[in-house]
N, C-alpha and C positions, 0 to 999 in steps of 0.2 A: 968110736962114737958114731952115731947116725948123724948125718948132716941135715941141718934145717933146710927145708924146701919151700920156696914161695911159688904160688901159682902165677900164671901169666895174667896180666891186667885185662879186664874185660873191655872190649871195644864194640862200638856200634856195628851191627851186622852179625855179631857172634851168636851162637846158639846156647840157650839156657835150658836146662832140664828141670822140670817140676816133678817132685816126688812127695809121697806121703809115707815116710818110714815109721810113723807112730800112729797118730789119731786120724780118723777119716774126715773127709770134707765133702760138701755137696758139689755135684757136677757143675752147677751154675757158678759156684764160687771159683772153681778152677778156670772156667771160661772167662770170668772177669779178670783174673790175674793174667791169663794169657793175652787178652786184649790189651791190657795195660802195658805189658812188656813189649808187645809188638808195636804199639803206638810209640813207644820210646826207642824204637830202632833195633830191637832184638828179635831173633828167631826163637821159637819155643818148641821143645819136644816134651811129651809127658810120659811118665812111667806107665807100663802096661796095666798096673793094678791101681792106678791113681783114684779110680772111682769105686774101688772095692771097699766093703765095710763089713766088719763082724760086730753086730750091735752098734753102739755109738762110741766105742772106745778104742778100737784098732782098725787100721785100714788093710785088712787081709791077714793071712797067716804070717808067721815070722819069715817063712821061706819066700813068700810072695813079696813082702816088703824089702827083704834083703836083696832079692833078685833085681828089683827096680833100682836100688842103690848101686849095686854092682854093675848093672847095665849103664847107668849114667856115667860112671867113671871109665868104663871100657869103650864107650862110643867116642871115636876120635873127633866127631863133629861138635860135641858138647864141650863148652869152655867153662861153664859154671853150673853148679847144682844148687838149687834153692829148695829147702824144705818148705812145703806149703803151710804146715801147722805143726805145733808141738804135740804134747799129750803125755802118755804114761807108758808107752809100749816099746820104747827104744831099746831097752836092755834085752828084749826078747830076740832081737835080730843080730846081736853081736857075734854069736857063734857062726853065723853064715855070711858075715861080711868078709869079703876077700881083700885083706889089707894089702896083699901084693899087687892087686889091680890098682889100688889107690896109689901105691908107691910108684908104679910104672906109668901112671897117667895123672900126674898132679894137676888139679884144677880147683877153682874156687868152690868152697862148700860153706853155705851160710844158713844160719838158723839160731835159735836160742831155746831156753827152757830145757825141755827133754832132749834137745839136740846135743847138749853138753855131754850126755851119756855116750855119744859116738865121737864127738869132736876131740875129747881128751884122749881116748884110745888111738884115734888117728894120729895125734901128735906124737905119742910115745912109740907107736909101731912103725910110722912112716916118716916122721919129721915134718909133715905137711902143716903149714900155717892155715888155719880155718878162721871163720869169722862169726863172732857172737853178735848177731844183729837180727833185725826184723824177719819173721817168717813171711813167706811170699803172700799169704792170705791177706795180710794187712796192707800190703804196698799200695793198692789202689786207693785205700782210705787215708793214707798218709800224704796224699798229694798236696794238701793244704798245710802240712806240718813241715815247713822249710828246713828246720834244723835236722829232723830225723832223716829226711830224704837226701839232703845235700851231703850229710855225713855218710849215709849208706853208700851212695854212688861214688863218693870220693874215695872211700876205703877200697872199693872194688876196681876202680879205674885209674887211680892216680899213683904214680911212682915217686911222689914227693917223699924225700927222706925224713922230713919232720912235719908232723901234723898236730896241731893243738886242738884238743877237744875242750871247747869252751863251755862254761856253766850256762844253762838255760833256766835253772831253778837255784834254790839256795843249797849250796854244798857246805857241810859242816865239818869242823875239825874235832875229832875225838882225841887224837894224840898228835902233837905238832911234829913237824920235821919234813925234810926232803928225803927222797929215796929214788933209786934207780934199780931196774931189774927186768927180767923177762916176764911178760904178761902171761899169767896162768889163771884160769878160773872158768866161771860160768854160773850156772844155777847151783847153789850150795847143796841142796839135797841130792842132786844128781852126782855131784863130785863125791859126796860121802858114800853113796850107794855103790860106787865103783871100788872103794877101798877094800883090800883083801881079796879081790878077784884077780883073774888072769889079765884083766884090763886096768889094773890099778895104776892110775896116772902118776901118782907120787913115786911109786916104786920104779917107774920107768923113766923118770926125768933125767937121772944121772947118765943114762945111756945116750941121751940126746945132748945134754949140756955140760956133762962132766960134774965132778963132785963139789966144785967151789962156786957154782952159779947161784946168784940170789934172784928172788922172784917177787914181782908185784902180784899179790893175790887179789883178784877182783871177783866179787860175787854179788848175786842178787837172790831174792826169794819172793814167793807169792803163796798166799793161802796156807801159811804155816803158823803154828803157835810160837811165841817167843821161847818157850821151854824147849821146843824141838830145834830151833835155831841154836840155842845154847848148847844142846847136846851135840849138834853137828860141829860147832866150833871147837868144842873140847875133844871131839873125836879127831879132828884135824890136828889139834895140838898134840894129842897123844901118839900120833904117828911120828912125831919129831919134825914135821914139816915146817913148823913155825921157826925153827932154828935157821931155815934157809929163806925165810920171808924177810924182805927188806922194807916192805910197805904193804898196806892193805887199802883197797879201794872198794867201798861198799856202794852198790847201786840202790835202786828203789826196793823197798820192802812193801809189796802190794798186798793189801787185805790181810796184813799180819796182825794178830791179836793174841791175847792169852785167855784161855777159857778154863783150864784145869786149876790154875792157882790165882787167888784173889789179890795177893800182895807180892807180885813178881816185880823184880827191879826194872827200871827203865832200860830200853834197848842199848843206849850208850854205855850204861854200867855193865851190861852183860858182855859187850865187846871188850871193854877195859879189863874185866875180870879174866876173860879167856886169854888175853894177850899181854897183860901187864909185865910179866917177867922179861918179855922180849923187847919191849920198849920201841918197837917200830912205829912209824907214823901211820895214822888211820884217817882216811877221808870218807865221809858218809853223805849219802843222798845224791851221789853222782848220777848223771842222766843216762842210765841204761837199766834194762830190766823189763818188767811187764807193764810199764807205763810210757806215755809219750810226754815230752820229747825223749827220744831213745837213740843213743849213740851206738854205732857199730864198732866193735873192738876186735882187732886181730889177736888170735891166741898164738903165742909162741915167739913174738918179737920183743925187742927192747923198748922200754918206755921210762918216763920220768914223772914223778909227782912231787908236789910241794904243797903242804896244807896251808902255809902262810898266805899265799896268794891264790889258793884254790886252783893250782895248775896241774893239768894232766896232759902230757905231751908224748906222742909217739916219736921215737928216735930213729926209726927206719920205716920204710913202707912195708905193707903186708903182701904186696904183689911185685912182680918184675916185668 
């Protein structure tokens, strides 16, 4: 089995790399993020193609974006890699990501949404724990959102063995119970788009954790129809993965609606229908995803949930 690898905790004075592996951003936005990080005591390097754009949907060619990612992990001065923004182009760079470089130089990698498309392959190919958390573009604007920022920096800097992620909004119980397992997940659509590929995260989990490990599946979604979410949940179920799921933690479903069908079941019923035979607990509305407040969640470490008291607790740190 591949051993789980945790990156070193971030410290003041460390160097953070800013990259745009998917969608492009404006030059002044990058400068704003850079100023924010420097003001908070960090040094900053930026990828060579961070200001590149092809139209408004990708930040350069797949080779250019992959080279910035590979550079960030190969540079010994860099201790953490922050995706500036998400998008839709992450799958285009997977062929040119050098996973051996990641394995040889483990460091913090944080982002969400389209970053799931790279974070889960990193887990199964290198064993590296990465972080489902805010993209760097939004960090300067989250300064007044104490929950989001305190949680973000604590996950990257603290070696505390137990961290409780507390509710900041109403968390709802869909199916009751406690559960423990390894945190696995991210954006639901991105997870499902990896299935059946050479980067299939579910197919690769056994190599990391063995055949008997149970998982806490966490997921969020934005700008999808309920019918598409249903399709994705059943796709996951049909892989056989739900047999290894001990609990499900659902984040925010942002701008999710149903257009194609007029009499579609409520979202809670959709989740129940997809998961009923397995009877694992499900917690809904947890504070992560495309909305604030937004918790940062390490991918690949052990955690505990209990729907009765709306409890979500990390049982180990994501960094060393």
